[in-house]
ZANUKE-974920 format. One record per residue (C-alpha): residue in one letter; y, z, x. Coordinates in steps of 0.02 Angstrom, whole numbers. Each point is the difference from the previous one (the first is absolute). Example, Ala and Ser with C-alpha at 12.3 -4.5 7.8 and 13.67 -1.06 7.14 Angstrom:
! residues 2
+----+--------+--------+--------+
| aa |      y |      z |      x |
+----+--------+--------+--------+
|  A |   -225 |    390 |    615 |
|  S |    172 |    -33 |     69 |
+----+--------+--------+--------+
! end
This chain:
! residues 98
+----+--------+--------+--------+
| aa |      y |      z |      x |
+----+--------+--------+--------+
|  M |   2741 |    777 |   2050 |
|  D |    121 |    144 |    -36 |
|  L |     53 |     26 |   -171 |
|  P |    170 |     68 |    -44 |
|  L |     23 |    180 |    -41 |
|  N |     25 |    -36 |   -185 |
|  V |   -145 |   -112 |    -22 |
|  R |   -118 |    132 |     85 |
|  Q |     60 |    138 |   -108 |
|  V |    -28 |   -119 |   -161 |
|  G |   -175 |    -48 |     65 |
|  L |    -49 |    179 |     22 |
|  E |     69 |     59 |   -161 |
|  I |   -110 |   -147 |    -79 |
|  L |   -156 |     49 |     98 |
|  A |     24 |    186 |    -54 |
|  Y |     19 |    -53 |   -186 |
|  L |   -159 |   -109 |     13 |
|  A |    -96 |    146 |     77 |
|  K |     37 |    107 |   -155 |
|  H |    -23 |   -140 |   -130 |
|  P |   -135 |   -134 |     71 |
|  E |     12 |    -96 |   -160 |
|  A |    179 |    -36 |      3 |
|  K |     50 |   -175 |    -24 |
|  D |    178 |    -72 |    -29 |
|  T |    130 |   -132 |     35 |
|  L |    140 |     38 |    154 |
|  E |    126 |     59 |   -131 |
|  G |   -139 |    117 |    -71 |
|  V |    -39 |     66 |    177 |
|  R |    176 |     31 |     34 |
|  H |     30 |     98 |   -163 |
|  W |   -169 |     86 |    -22 |
|  W |    -76 |     29 |    172 |
|  L |    150 |     51 |    113 |
|  E |     63 |    181 |     -9 |
|  D |    179 |    -60 |    -10 |
|  P |     11 |   -189 |    -41 |
|  D |    190 |    -15 |      5 |
|  R |    -15 |     44 |    175 |
|  W |    -81 |   -163 |     37 |
|  S |     52 |   -185 |    -27 |
|  K |   -117 |   -128 |    -80 |
|  Q |     -2 |    -83 |    172 |
|  D |    -69 |    161 |     78 |
|  V |   -141 |     14 |   -123 |
|  A |    -47 |   -197 |     26 |
|  N |      2 |     33 |    182 |
|  A |   -108 |    160 |     -2 |
|  A |   -119 |    -79 |   -113 |
|  Q |    -24 |   -167 |    101 |
|  A |    -38 |    122 |    163 |
|  L |   -124 |     94 |   -110 |
|  V |    -80 |   -171 |    -53 |
|  D |      1 |    -53 |    173 |
|  R |    -85 |    148 |     58 |
|  G |   -140 |    -21 |   -135 |
|  L |     60 |    162 |    -87 |
|  L |     88 |    -72 |   -151 |
|  R |    -79 |   -139 |   -101 |
|  V |    117 |   -135 |   -105 |
|  W |    -56 |    -96 |   -149 |
|  E |    110 |   -156 |    -42 |
|  L |     -3 |     -2 |   -201 |
|  N |    112 |   -170 |     15 |
|  P |    129 |    -57 |    111 |
|  G |    132 |    143 |     38 |
|  S |   -103 |    120 |    -85 |
|  A |   -119 |    111 |     95 |
|  I |    -84 |    171 |    -14 |
|  F |    -40 |    116 |    136 |
|  G |   -136 |    132 |     18 |
|  P |   -102 |     90 |    127 |
|  T |   -142 |    -99 |    100 |
|  G |   -170 |     67 |      4 |
|  H |     15 |     24 |    182 |
|  F |    145 |    120 |    -31 |
|  L |   -104 |     87 |   -146 |
|  Q |   -143 |     38 |    121 |
|  S |    105 |    126 |     94 |
|  P |    182 |      6 |    -64 |
|  Q |     62 |    160 |     82 |
|  K |    -70 |    -76 |    168 |
|  F |    107 |   -159 |    -24 |
|  V |    143 |     95 |    -42 |
|  R |     -2 |    118 |    165 |
|  E |    -30 |   -157 |     97 |
|  F |    140 |   -105 |    -75 |
|  A |    114 |    153 |     34 |
|  E |    -59 |     22 |    160 |
|  H |     12 |   -181 |     69 |
|  E |    167 |    -10 |    -82 |
|  R |     53 |    162 |     86 |
|  N |    -51 |    -81 |    164 |
|  G |    103 |   -161 |    -40 |
|  S |   -161 |   -107 |     -9 |
|  A |    -44 |    -96 |   -153 |
+----+--------+--------+--------+
! end
C-alpha cells in the first residue's frame, strides 16, 4: 500500500521524534503540536493517517482511554532499534512500497 507523500513525511517526523524521545506518549493533537517540526504544515487528518500507518506497521501503539480519546506512543518493537525503523520506513516509502 502506497502512502501519500504528506502522510509519509508526517510518519517520518513522528518516528524521528520517538527515536529521540522514547518515553513520549500523547494524543493526536499533542503529536501534531509537540512531535512535528512545523505542526501548522500538517492537517489533523494527515497526522491521524500517519499515526494509523505507523500503528499498522507495529511501530506506534495506541491506548484507548475512553471512546474517542486515545494516546499514542512507541511500541517495544520500535524501541528495540528506533534508528533502524526510521531508515527502513524512509527507504520503503522512497521506493513507493509500504
